[in-house]
C-alpha positions as a Markdown table, in Angstrom:
| # | Residue | x | y | z |
|---|---|---|---|---|
| 1 | Met | -18.7 | -4.0 | 28.9 |
| 2 | Thr | -20.6 | -2.8 | 31.9 |
| 3 | Pro | -19.4 | -3.9 | 35.4 |
| 4 | Ser | -22.5 | -6.0 | 35.9 |
| 5 | Ser | -22.0 | -7.8 | 32.6 |
| 6 | Val | -18.3 | -8.5 | 33.5 |
| 7 | Lys | -19.5 | -9.9 | 36.9 |
| 8 | Gln | -22.1 | -12.0 | 35.2 |
| 9 | Ser | -19.6 | -13.3 | 32.7 |
| 10 | Lys | -17.2 | -14.3 | 35.6 |
| 11 | Val | -20.1 | -16.1 | 37.3 |
| 12 | His | -20.8 | -18.1 | 34.2 |
| 13 | Ala | -17.2 | -18.9 | 33.7 |
| 14 | Asn | -16.8 | -20.1 | 37.3 |
| 15 | His | -20.0 | -22.2 | 36.9 |
| 16 | Arg | -18.6 | -23.8 | 33.7 |
| 17 | Val | -15.2 | -24.5 | 35.4 |
| 18 | Ala | -17.0 | -26.1 | 38.4 |
| 19 | Lys | -19.1 | -28.2 | 36.1 |
| 20 | Asp | -16.0 | -29.3 | 34.2 |
| 21 | His | -14.3 | -30.2 | 37.6 |
| 22 | Asp | -17.4 | -32.2 | 38.6 |
| 23 | Gln | -17.3 | -34.1 | 35.3 |
| 24 | Ile | -13.6 | -34.9 | 35.7 |
| 25 | Thr | -14.2 | -36.1 | 39.3 |
| 26 | Ser | -17.0 | -38.4 | 38.1 |
| 27 | Thr | -14.8 | -39.8 | 35.3 |
| 28 | Asn | -11.9 | -40.3 | 37.8 |
| 29 | Gln | -14.1 | -42.3 | 40.1 |
| 30 | Leu | -15.1 | -44.6 | 37.3 |
| 31 | Thr | -11.8 | -45.0 | 35.6 |
| 32 | Ser | -9.1 | -44.8 | 38.3 |
| 33 | Pro | -8.1 | -48.1 | 39.8 |
| 34 | Leu | -7.2 | -46.4 | 43.1 |
| 35 | Leu | -10.4 | -44.4 | 43.4 |
| 36 | Arg | -12.5 | -47.5 | 42.6 |
| 37 | Leu | -11.1 | -49.3 | 45.7 |
| 38 | Pro | -13.2 | -49.1 | 48.9 |
| 39 | Ala | -12.5 | -46.1 | 51.1 |
| 40 | Glu | -11.0 | -48.2 | 53.9 |
| 41 | Leu | -8.3 | -49.6 | 51.5 |
| 42 | Arg | -7.6 | -46.1 | 50.0 |
| 43 | Asn | -7.1 | -44.7 | 53.6 |
| 44 | Gln | -4.6 | -47.5 | 54.4 |
| 45 | Ile | -2.8 | -46.7 | 51.1 |
| 46 | Tyr | -2.8 | -43.0 | 51.9 |
| 47 | Ser | -1.4 | -43.6 | 55.4 |
| 48 | Ile | 1.5 | -45.7 | 54.0 |
| 49 | Ala | 2.2 | -43.4 | 51.1 |
| 50 | Leu | 2.1 | -40.2 | 53.0 |
| 51 | Ala | 4.2 | -41.2 | 56.0 |
| 52 | Pro | 7.4 | -42.6 | 54.5 |
| 53 | Phe | 9.7 | -41.6 | 57.4 |
| 54 | Arg | 7.0 | -40.6 | 59.9 |
| 55 | Thr | 8.8 | -37.3 | 60.9 |
| 56 | Thr | 8.3 | -34.1 | 58.9 |
| 57 | Thr | 10.5 | -31.2 | 59.9 |
| 58 | Ile | 8.9 | -27.8 | 59.6 |
| 59 | Glu | 11.2 | -24.8 | 58.9 |
| 60 | Thr | 10.1 | -21.2 | 58.5 |
| 61 | Tyr | 12.8 | -19.0 | 57.1 |
| 62 | Ala | 10.2 | -17.0 | 55.2 |
| 63 | Arg | 6.5 | -16.3 | 56.0 |
| 64 | Glu | 5.3 | -19.8 | 55.1 |
| 65 | Pro | 6.4 | -23.1 | 56.7 |
| 66 | Phe | 8.0 | -25.6 | 54.3 |
| 67 | Leu | 9.0 | -29.2 | 54.5 |
| 68 | Thr | 12.7 | -29.8 | 54.7 |
| 69 | Thr | 12.9 | -33.4 | 53.6 |
| 70 | Thr | 12.6 | -34.3 | 50.0 |
| 71 | Ala | 10.8 | -37.5 | 50.8 |
| 72 | Ala | 8.1 | -35.5 | 52.6 |
| 73 | Gln | 7.8 | -33.2 | 49.6 |
| 74 | Lys | 7.5 | -36.1 | 47.2 |
| 75 | Ser | 4.9 | -37.9 | 49.3 |
| 76 | Leu | 2.7 | -34.8 | 49.3 |
| 77 | Ala | 2.6 | -34.9 | 45.5 |
| 78 | Leu | -0.1 | -37.5 | 45.9 |
| 79 | Leu | -2.3 | -34.7 | 47.3 |
| 80 | Gln | -2.0 | -32.8 | 44.1 |
| 81 | Thr | -3.2 | -35.5 | 41.7 |
| 82 | Cys | -6.9 | -34.7 | 41.9 |
| 83 | Arg | -9.5 | -33.0 | 44.2 |
| 84 | Gln | -10.9 | -36.3 | 45.5 |
| 85 | Met | -7.5 | -37.6 | 46.5 |
| 86 | His | -6.6 | -34.3 | 48.1 |
| 87 | Ser | -9.8 | -34.3 | 50.0 |
| 88 | Glu | -9.4 | -37.9 | 51.2 |
| 89 | Ala | -5.7 | -38.0 | 51.9 |
| 90 | Thr | -5.0 | -34.6 | 53.6 |
| 91 | Leu | -6.2 | -35.6 | 57.1 |
| 92 | Pro | -4.5 | -39.0 | 57.1 |
| 93 | Tyr | -1.2 | -37.2 | 56.3 |
| 94 | Tyr | -1.6 | -34.9 | 59.3 |
| 95 | Ser | -2.8 | -37.6 | 61.6 |
| 96 | Thr | 0.0 | -40.2 | 60.8 |
| 97 | Asn | 3.1 | -38.0 | 60.8 |
| 98 | Thr | 5.2 | -36.5 | 63.5 |
| 99 | Phe | 5.8 | -32.8 | 63.0 |
| 100 | Glu | 9.1 | -31.4 | 64.2 |
| 101 | Phe | 9.4 | -27.8 | 65.2 |
| 102 | Arg | 12.6 | -25.9 | 66.2 |
| 103 | Ser | 10.9 | -22.9 | 67.8 |
| 104 | Ser | 7.6 | -21.7 | 69.1 |
| 105 | Asn | 7.5 | -19.3 | 66.1 |
| 106 | His | 7.6 | -22.3 | 63.8 |
| 107 | Ile | 4.5 | -23.8 | 65.5 |
| 108 | Thr | 2.6 | -20.5 | 65.2 |
| 109 | Arg | 3.4 | -20.1 | 61.5 |
| 110 | Phe | 2.6 | -23.7 | 60.8 |
| 111 | Val | -0.8 | -23.5 | 62.4 |
| 112 | His | -1.6 | -20.3 | 60.5 |
| 113 | Ala | -0.5 | -21.9 | 57.2 |
| 114 | Val | -2.3 | -25.3 | 57.5 |
| 115 | Gly | -5.4 | -24.2 | 59.4 |
| 116 | Pro | -7.4 | -25.6 | 62.4 |
| 117 | Ala | -8.9 | -28.6 | 60.7 |
| 118 | Arg | -5.5 | -30.1 | 59.8 |
| 119 | Cys | -4.1 | -29.2 | 63.2 |
| 120 | Ala | -7.0 | -30.8 | 64.9 |
| 121 | Val | -5.8 | -34.3 | 63.9 |
| 122 | Ile | -2.1 | -34.0 | 64.7 |
| 123 | Lys | -1.1 | -36.5 | 67.4 |
| 124 | Trp | 2.7 | -36.4 | 67.5 |
| 125 | Val | 5.1 | -33.5 | 67.8 |
| 126 | Arg | 8.8 | -33.3 | 68.2 |
| 127 | Leu | 10.4 | -30.2 | 69.6 |
| 128 | Val | 14.1 | -29.6 | 69.0 |
| 129 | Phe | 15.2 | -26.5 | 70.9 |
| 130 | Gln | 18.6 | -24.8 | 71.6 |
| 131 | Ala | 19.2 | -23.4 | 75.1 |
| 132 | Lys | 22.0 | -21.7 | 77.0 |
| 133 | Asp | 21.0 | -23.1 | 80.4 |
| 134 | Ile | 18.6 | -25.5 | 82.0 |
| 135 | Gly | 16.2 | -22.8 | 83.3 |
| 136 | Thr | 15.9 | -21.3 | 79.8 |
| 137 | Ala | 15.4 | -24.8 | 78.3 |
| 138 | Lys | 12.7 | -25.7 | 80.7 |
| 139 | Met | 10.8 | -22.3 | 80.2 |
| 140 | Met | 11.0 | -22.6 | 76.4 |
| 141 | Leu | 9.9 | -26.2 | 76.3 |
| 142 | Gln | 7.0 | -25.7 | 78.8 |
| 143 | Ala | 5.7 | -22.7 | 76.7 |
| 144 | Ala | 6.1 | -24.8 | 73.5 |
| 145 | Val | 4.2 | -27.8 | 75.0 |
| 146 | Asp | 1.5 | -25.5 | 76.3 |
| 147 | Glu | 1.1 | -24.0 | 72.8 |
| 148 | Cys | 1.1 | -27.5 | 71.2 |
| 149 | Val | -1.7 | -28.7 | 73.5 |
| 150 | Arg | -3.7 | -25.6 | 72.7 |
| 151 | Val | -3.4 | -25.9 | 68.9 |
| 152 | Phe | -3.2 | -29.7 | 68.5 |
| 153 | Pro | -6.2 | -31.0 | 70.5 |
| 154 | Gln | -5.5 | -34.6 | 69.6 |
| 155 | Leu | -1.9 | -34.5 | 70.7 |
| 156 | Val | -0.8 | -37.7 | 72.4 |
| 157 | Asn | 3.1 | -37.6 | 72.4 |
| 158 | Val | 5.7 | -34.9 | 72.4 |
| 159 | Trp | 9.3 | -35.8 | 71.9 |
| 160 | Val | 11.8 | -33.3 | 73.1 |
| 161 | Gln | 15.4 | -32.7 | 72.3 |
| 162 | Val | 17.5 | -29.9 | 73.9 |
| 163 | Gln | 20.6 | -28.9 | 72.1 |
| 164 | Ser | 23.2 | -27.2 | 74.2 |
| 165 | Leu | 24.5 | -23.8 | 73.2 |
| 166 | Thr | 26.8 | -23.6 | 76.2 |
| 167 | Ser | 26.1 | -25.2 | 79.6 |
| 168 | Val | 23.1 | -27.4 | 79.3 |
| 169 | Pro | 24.2 | -31.0 | 79.9 |
| 170 | Glu | 24.1 | -33.4 | 77.0 |
| 171 | Arg | 21.3 | -35.4 | 78.6 |
| 172 | Thr | 18.8 | -33.1 | 80.3 |
| 173 | Trp | 15.8 | -34.4 | 82.1 |
| 174 | Phe | 13.1 | -32.3 | 83.8 |
| 175 | Arg | 9.3 | -32.7 | 84.0 |
| 176 | Ile | 7.1 | -31.1 | 81.4 |
| 177 | Thr | 3.4 | -31.4 | 82.0 |
| 178 | His | 0.2 | -29.7 | 81.1 |
| 179 | Pro | -2.6 | -29.4 | 83.6 |
| 180 | Gly | -5.4 | -29.7 | 81.0 |
| 181 | Lys | -3.9 | -32.8 | 79.5 |
| 182 | Pro | -2.4 | -35.1 | 82.2 |
| 183 | Glu | -2.2 | -38.1 | 79.9 |
| 184 | Leu | 0.1 | -36.3 | 77.5 |
| 185 | Ser | 3.4 | -38.2 | 77.1 |
| 186 | Val | 6.5 | -36.0 | 77.0 |
| 187 | Val | 9.6 | -37.9 | 76.2 |
| 188 | Phe | 13.2 | -36.7 | 76.0 |
| 189 | Asp | 15.5 | -37.9 | 73.2 |
């Protein structure tokens, strides 16, 4: 087989697969009780099904972030059922959950893994950081909030928890703000 015939064969195979996928999508729309519901009802169902506990902890021990709660992993199985459901339910998942990060590095990796469209709808973030002293805690949290505002343009609330490694008092309060987003609510747990 010549390189051009191999390339042409792959193009035909891809076209055939795309046509099969389109046929399956059309069949699903006609036969699925869920997909026959109006879009507004499906969106309400997705919001309920995809936010069972409302907080999704993101850990990044390897290159890719992963979800640490089994409930979050199970709720995301809905996104894998068919292309239409994935397309319709992905943004509601990101817009209705609170995402918890334990370092600025986790934020960066998460953004890289999920992409800008999904990050654009995230409204709630929880930051849980460990610090040795109040100055370090304030510096780390301010940098993390600045990064969150930059990568999550719809951000409304940031919940903050500082865990003491040595001398940070159990209840630490200091002001975290962002000049470009004065309406941002930053709340300490």
